[in-house]
N, C-alpha and C positions, 0 to 999 in steps of 0.2 A: 494887237500882238505886242506893241510897244508898252501899253499899260500893264499887260499880264507879266511881261518880263521884268518891268520895274517893280511890280508887286512881289514877284518871286525873289528878286534881289533884296528887297526890303525885309521880307520874312526871314531869308537866310541870314541877313546881317543881324537882325534882332535875336535870332536863335544863337548865333555865334557869340553875341554879346552876353546873352543869358548864360551860355555855357561857360564863357570866360569868367563871368561874375561868380558862378557856382564854384569853379575850380580855384578861384583866387580868394575865396572866403577862408578865414582862419578862426578857429574856435578858441574861445576863452574859457570853455567849460572844463572844470577839473576832472570830469568823467572821460574826457577825450585824451587818450594816452598813446605814446609811441610803443612799438613792439621791437624787440631786439633779437637777432639771430642767436645770441648767447648772452648770458648774464655775467660771464667771467672770461677774461682773456688770460690764459696761463702761458708763461714763457718757459716752463720747465726749470731746469737748473742752468744758470749762465755764469760766466766768469766776469768779475768786476772789471770795469773800464773797457770791456770788449763789446762792441755793438752786436746786438742780436739780429736775426732775420726778422722780416716784417710779418706781423700778424694783422688780420683784418676781420671786421664783422659788419653786418648790415643793420641799418635802422629803418624800420618799416612804419608807414602810417596806414593803419587799417581801421581808423577810428570813425570814418564816415565824413570827416571834414578836414580842412587843412590845419596844420599845426606849425607854430613858429616857436623856436627856442630863443628866449631872451638872451641866453648865453650857454655855451658848452665849455666847461672848464675842468682842469685837473685840480682835484680837491687839495692836494699838497703842493701845488705850484711846481717849483723846480727841485724839490727836495729828494725825489726818488729816481730821477733819470729817465722817466718815461717820456717819449716824444709821440705826439698825436697829430694826425691830419684828418680833419672832418670835412668831407665833401669838397676836397681840394684846398681847404684853408688850414694852414699850419698854426698850431697853438704856440706862438713864438714868445720868447722872453719879453720882447718889447710890447706885446699885447697883453702881458700878464698871464700867459699860458691859458688864454681863452679866446673864443670867437663869439661874435654876437649876431643876433638876427638870422639864425639858421632856419631856413624854411624846409618843411617836408610836406609836400602837397598830398592831398587825399589819394590813396592807392598808389603812392609813389614811395621811393626809398632813397637813402643815401648810404655811402660806404665810408667806414672809418678805418684808418690804418694806424697801427701802433708798433713802435719798436722801443728798445731799452738799451741804455748804456748806464749801468748802475755804478754808483760811487763805491770806493773802497769802504768796507764795513769794519775792518780792523779786528775781525774775529775768526776763529778756526771753524772750518766746516761751513756748509751752505746755510745762509740766513734768509728768512722770508722777508721780501720787500713787496709792498703793495701800495696802490693808490686807487682812487675812484675817479672815473670820468663822469661828471655830473651834467645832466641835461636839464636845464631849468626852463620849463614851458612858460609861455606868457600868462597862463593861469596861476603861476606860482608853484605848481607841482614840480618836484624834483625827482628825476629818475636817474639811476646809477648803473654803470657797468664797472665791475671790479677788475683791476689790472694787477696781476701778481706774478712773482717769480721767486725762485731761490737763487740768491746771488752768492758767489764763492770767490773769495780773494785768492789770486793765483800769482805764482812767480812767472813773469813773462820774460822769456829769453829770446834774443834775436841774433841770428847768424853766429851760432856758437861754434867756436873752434877749440878742440881739445888738443893742445900741443904738448902736454905732459901727462903722465899717468894720473887718472882721475876716476873717482867713484861718485856716482849719482845715487842718492838714497831718497826714497819717498818720505815726505813729512806731511804735516797738517795741511799745507798749501799745495794744490796741484801745480805741476810744472807744464807750462805751455810754451811750445817752441815755434818761433816764426823764422822763415828764411832757410832753416836747415841746421843740422848738427854734423860737423865735420871732424873726423878723428884723423889727425896727421899721421904720417907714415912711421914715426918713431914713438907714437903714443899708444897707450892702452886705456880704453874706457870700460869701466865696470858699471853695470847697472844692478843694484842690489835687489834682493827678493822683496816683493811687495810694492815695488815702484811702478807707478803709472806715469807715462809720458804722453802728453797731448800735443799733437802736431797740427799746425795750421795747414791749409791746402797747399801752400808753396813749400812746405818743409818735408824733409826726410832725413835719413842717416846715411852719410857717405863715409865709408870706412877705408882709409888708406893704410892704417896701422892695424890695430887689433880691437875687437869688441868681445867682451865677456858679459853676456846677459845671464845672470845667475839666479833665476827663480827657484822655487821649491814646489813640491806637490801641493803643499798647504798655502803657498803664497807666491803665485805666479807674477812675473813681470808682465805688464800690459803696455803695448804700444798701439796707439789708436789716434783717430782724428780728434779735433778740438770742438766739434759741434756737439753740444749736449742737449740741443732741442730736437724738434721733430720735423720731418718733411711732411708727413701726414699724421693724423691722429693715431693711426696704428703703426706708424713706421718712424722710429727714431733715426736721426742721421747716423748714429753709431752703427746702424745695420745697413747702411748704404755704402757701396764701393766707391773708390776714387776720392776719398776724403783727405788723403795725404800721399806722399811719394813712395814710402816704403824704405827698404834697406838695400844699399848697393855696396858689395865688397869689391873694391877695385883691384886691379892687377897686382899691386904691391902688398896686398893684405893677405896674411896667413895666420893660422892658429886661432881662428875665431870659434867661440863656443856660445851657442844660443840654447839654453836649457830652461824648461818650464816657462816658456814665454808665449804670450798670446799676441800675435800680429794680425790685425784685421782692419778692413775698411780702406785698403790702400789702392794705389794704382798697381805697381808691381810689388808683390809681397817681399821677396828676397831675390836679388840678382847677384850671381857670382861671375865676375869678369874673368877672362882667360888668364891663366897663370901656370906656374910650374906644377904639373900633376904629381910630382914626387913628394910634394909638401902638402900637408893638410890645409885646405882652404877653410872648411867649415864643418863643425860638428853640430848638427841640428837635432837636439834630443828633447823628447817629451814636450813638444811645442805644437802650437796651432797657427796655421796661416789660412785665413778664411776671408772670402768675399773681396776679391781683388778685381780691379778693372783692367788689369793686364795679366801677367803671369802670377802664379802662386810662388813657385820656386823655379828659377831659370838658372841653370848651371852651364856655363860655356867653358869647355876645356879645363875643368877644375876637379880637385879631389874633395868630394863632399860625402859625408857619412850622415844618414838620416835614420833616426830610430824613434819609434813610438810617437810619430807625428801625425796630426790631422791636417791635410792640405786639401781645401775644398772650395768650390764655387768661385770660378774665375772666368773672366771673359775670354782670355787666351787659355792656353793649356794650364792645368793645375800644376803639373811637374813637366818641365821640358829639359832634356839632357842633350847637349850638343858636344859630343866628345868627352874626353876625360875619364875619371873614375868615380862612379856614384853607386852607393849602396842604399837601398831602401828596405828597412827591416821593421816589421810590425807597424806598418803605416796604414792609414785610411786615406785614400786618394779618391775623392768623389766629386763629380762634375754635375752640379745642379744649379748653375748660375741662373738667377731669376730675371735679370734685367735685359737679356738679349738672347734670342733663340739661336743666333749665329755664334754660339760659344765654341771654345776649343775642346780638345779631348782631355781625359784625365791624365794620361801619361804618354809623352812623346819622347823617343830617343833616336838619335841620329849620329852619324860620323862626319857631319859637316854642319856648318852654319852659313847658309846661303852658298856662295861659291867657294868658301874657305873649307878645305878638308881638315877635319879634326879627328884623329884616331879615337875611337871609343874603346879604350882599354878594357873597361868593363862597365856593365850596368846590371847590378844584381838586385832582384826584387824578391824578397823573402818574407813569407807570412804576411803578405800585404794585400789589402782590398784595392782594386782598381775598377771603378764602376761609375755610372752616371745615367743620364737620360738617353744619350745617343746609342745607336746600334753597335758602334765600335769605339770603345774608349781607350784602346791601346793602339798607338801608331808607331811603327818602326820605319826608319828611312835610311837605307844603306846605299851610299853613293858609289861604292866600289864597283868596278867593271873588270872585265877580263884584262889581266896585265896590271891592274891597280890593286895594290895590297893594303889599302887603307883599312885599318883594324876595325872590326865591328863585332865585339864580344858582348853577349848578354846572357842572363839566366833568370828563370822564374822558378821559385821553389815554394810549394804549398801556398800559392797565392790564389785569390778569387779574382777572376778576370772577366770583364764584360767585353767579349769579343768572340768571333767565330773560333771554334776549336780547330787547332792545327796539330799536326803530327810532327813533333820536334823533340824527340826523347833526349837528345844530347843537351838541349838548353832549357827544356820545360819539364818539371817534375812535380807530381802531386797536386796539379792545379785543379781548382774548382771552377768550372766554366759557366758563365751566364750566357748560354748560347742564345743568340738573337732569334733563332728559329723558334724558340720556346718563350718568346716575349710575353705572351698572354699569362704565363704562369710565373716567369722569373723576371721581375722588374727590379732595377737597381735600388729604388727607394725602399723596397721591402726589407732590405738589410738593416734599416735604421729605425730608431724610435719615432722620428718625426722628420718628414720632408714636406713642407707646406709652401709651395712656390708662390701661392697667392698672397699669403701674409708674411712671406720671407722669414719663416720660423723653421729652425733646423736643430735636430739633436742627432749627432752621428754616433751615439752609443748603439750597440747592437740590439736589434729587436729579436724576439724569440723565434721569428720566422727565418732569420738569416742563415744561409748555407755556410757562413764563415765559422759558426760555433763548433768547437772541438776539432777543427781541421788544420791547425797550425802544425808545423814540424817541431816536435818537442825538443829535439837536440839543438835546434837553432833558435829556440824561443828565448825571449828576454824575460827575466824573473818578474818584473813589475810592468804594469801597463801605463798609459798616458796619465792616469789619475793617481798613480802610485800604489795601485792595488796589486796584491799578489796574484799571479796567473795560476789557473787551476792545473790539475794533473793532466787534463787534456786541454791545452791552451787554444785560444781562439785566434783566427786570422784578424788582422787589423790592430789599431792602436788601443782599442778599448776591450777589456775582458767583459763578456756578457754577465750582467747582474740582473736578476729578476726584479721588476718593479713591484710596488705594493699590490697592484691588482693581480699580477701573476702569482705572487706568493699566496694571496688569499684563495685563488682558484685551486691551489694545491691542497 
């Protein structure tokens, strides 16, 4: 028995040694090559001197034998700003931006990480920058993975305080704001048509004075996050919520006008703090507030006039009105937030904020679409009780509402109901050209199936829609007038 056990142990040892020997062999043949998960690492468009997110790719050895790289190097050294880590080893300046003797055993793989901080290029507009990561095998064969990006020189502004009347105009260089933009109580900030402001994740606009965002139908103002790369191949960061803080109009702020302005990718889109409701807090006209990780528009005891606006896809409510005076005319308020099923409603209105009672002097919803995925996209919350005269005034005129039909002729007139009992035939997304929650693609222009077409109150209708188009003889509910697409025109 002892001899047999000794023989078995000897055989196992020899087998293990043979296996290790096979695994540890490295080929010098030029026919044995590495395989890469990609031949190109693209960083999209990035701002000069601003670090990018990390990209990665895999290096596989499927050649049938072990392979050793004599070195892995950046072809242009430190000229382009790419930084690379190969299987845990950083291509550092002290090592000449290369690593040596990188082994990839047979049927094994290693991972490579790449990021970029590009230098200033001194030119207008995005400029192509690229480098090659060169894998030189012991056989002398070189294999390359291309690294590239479009790099854009930007004006980087930090903790901006507007203490006097100021105008910001777009120019050849994008404007990137870190830390925030504050408008003092005695100052007015104008943002000119065609201007795009890029906000870092810690930044937003805090208005104690006055903000005039003055876009046009042809040249909107755009307020967005500063990430110009992608979270996934199909999903740019610009389509992800929570990229920056949004706009807050504080209690001392009045007379604000936001027109033809696109606000998207925020935490809260626009917040109006409690103020004197006899004074106009905000005129929000012909604008878009889309894809927010908090509220779209939150108005607390404020006077707010909203016309021709798209307010869509928010984790909390798209529009939340807590007291004050708010009018919504020809708006599209749609709740199809894709990142959390526990999303809020499209429209909420109440005469309190928590335990604080706030008279709802009026909430008028005229020629407006209020819809979404949920069964009830309209929530009213009246805190008044017997003996409590807290005001709760509201009205709906010729609006499309996704909620159960109610009999309230004094406050609701000409309404088109998306009755949830008829959900199989009436779905909120059928109003619009595109609602693709999987790919996060949306187009809230009216589809030919929408019940909103020709249903607006003509006497209360606005002459132009969100895009600056003339409304028809029979105007449509919502911020966009229905326009046939090319396929529908061809079918006619």
